[in-house]
C-alpha positions in Angstrom: 0.0 -0.1 0.6 1.7 3.8 -1.4 1.5 6.7 1.1 -1.6 8.3 2.4 -2.7 11.1 -0.3 -2.0 14.7 0.6 -4.0 16.3 2.5 -5.1 20.2 -0.2 -3.0 22.7 1.5 -0.2 20.3 1.7 -1.1 20.0 -2.3 -1.2 23.8 -3.1 2.5 24.3 -0.9 3.6 22.2 -3.0 2.9 23.7 -6.3 3.8 26.7 -4.7 7.0 25.6 -3.7 7.8 24.2 -6.5 6.5 26.6 -8.6 8.7 29.6 -6.8 12.1 27.2 -6.5 11.9 26.5 -10.7 10.8 30.0 -11.9 13.9 31.2 -9.6 16.0 28.5 -11.3 15.4 29.5 -14.8 15.0 33.0 -13.8 18.8 32.9 -12.3 20.2 30.5 -12.8 20.7 29.2 -16.1 23.7 28.9 -17.7 24.0 28.5 -21.3 23.5 25.0 -22.1 22.4 23.7 -18.6 19.3 22.8 -16.7 17.7 22.9 -13.4 17.1 19.4 -11.9 13.6 19.0 -9.7 13.5 16.6 -7.6 10.8 15.5 -4.7 11.2 12.9 -2.4 8.9 11.4 0.5 10.3 9.5 3.2 9.3 8.9 6.8 7.0 11.9 7.3 8.7 14.6 5.3 8.1 15.8 1.7 11.5 17.9 0.4 11.7 19.5 -2.5 15.0 20.1 -4.1 15.8 22.6 -7.0 19.3 22.2 -8.5 21.4 25.4 -10.7 24.6 25.3 -12.5 24.9 29.4 -11.3 26.9 29.8 -7.5 27.3 33.3 -8.2 23.6 34.0 -8.2 22.5 32.9 -4.7 19.5 34.5 -3.8 19.1 37.3 -1.2 17.3 36.0 1.9 15.4 38.4 3.8 12.9 38.5 7.2 10.7 40.7 5.9 8.5 42.1 2.7 9.8 45.0 0.1 8.4 47.9 -0.8 5.0 47.5 -1.8 6.5 49.5 -5.0 8.8 46.6 -5.8 7.7 44.0 -7.9 9.4 41.3 -7.2 11.6 40.0 -4.4 8.6 38.3 -2.3 9.0 34.6 -3.3 11.2 33.3 -1.4 8.9 34.4 2.0 6.4 32.5 0.4 8.6 29.5 1.0 10.0 30.4 3.8 6.5 30.5 5.4 5.1 27.4 4.0 8.4 25.5 4.9 8.7 23.5 7.7 12.5 23.6 7.1 15.0 24.9 3.7 18.2 25.9 3.4 20.4 26.8 -0.2 23.5 24.8 -0.1 26.3 24.5 -2.9 25.9 21.7 -5.7 27.4 18.4 -4.4 30.3 18.3 -7.2 29.4 20.3 -10.0 29.4 24.6 -10.2 25.8 25.7 -8.8 23.5 25.9 -5.3 20.2 23.7 -4.4 17.7 25.5 -3.0 15.8 22.5 -0.9 12.6 23.1 1.1 10.9 20.0 3.8 7.4 19.5 4.6 5.3 17.5 7.3 3.6 15.6 5.8 1.4 11.7 7.2 3.8 9.3 7.9 3.3 6.1 5.5 
């Protein structure tokens, strides 16, 4: 028997987080001729989302407050931080780049 299904709010959080991290990888982490990688894993009550890109020098600025009202970007990682149980940006292993990872608590199986 497989794992229990995610609750609607968990599916929504997963969707928003994956969309934000992959969008950031395309917009800020793109290197010509290289792709980003999305990995989803679920084990022991944790759903983990990892997005890896090829740009080391474009690490995001992490703020703990919203940008001014007239600024058009900079809120995505705040959204990720508020939805995630744990998250970080770490250097990519074995190649240039970085990995943004997020963990969400989900029903164990």
